[in-house]
N, C-alpha and C positions, 0 to 999 in steps of 0.2 A: 776582144777580151780573151786572155789566155784561159784555158781549161785547167782547173786545179785537179791534181790527182789525189785520190784518197790515200792516207798513209799506208794502208795495207797493199795498195797497188804498187807503190814504190818499193815496199819491202819485197813483194813478189818478184819484181824485176831484178832485184839484187840477188835473190836466192837461186835463180836459174829457171829452167823450164818448168812449166806447170805439170801437174799430174796428168792432165789431159794430153799434153804434148808427149809425155812419156808413154802413155798408152797408145797413142797414134803412131809413134815412130820408135818402137823399142830397139831397132837395130841401127838407128842413126848413130854414126860414130861420135858425134858431139854429145848426144844424150848418154851413150854408154860411158864416155869419158867423164861426164859430169856425175853420173851415178857412182862410178868407181871412186872418184875424188871425194864425194860425200861420205862413202863408206870408209875410206881411208882416214878421213878426218874424224869420223866417229870412233874408229878403233884407236886412233892416237889419243883421243880424249879419254877413252876407257883405260888405256894403259897408263896415262898420266894420273888419273884418279886412283887406280889401284896402287901405283908406286907411292903416291902420297899416303894412302891408307896404310900401306906396309911400313913406311917410315914412321908414321904415328904409332903403330903397334910396336915397332922395335923400340921406340923411345919409351913407351909405357913399360915394356918388358925390362929395359935397362933400369928404369926408375924403380920398379918393384925389386929387382935384384939388389940395387943400392940400398933400399930400405931394409931388406932382409939382412944385408951385411952389417948395417948399422945396429940392428937389433941384436945380432950375434955378438957384437962388440960390447954390449951393455952387460 
């Protein structure tokens, strides 16, 4: 009979090394590489989020300028 894995166990395997593994082998090149890749992905996500927020604010700004121009024409 096969042993079923708990959903959190399969997710842990997909995410990479556990925190315990990181603490035991902090200078292992694979662990360092994994950590750096996670940090890079996090920074990329932050940049994407900030660019989206900036685009939204520019759109709002342009819309307000358009509304002001319409009021001036009246």
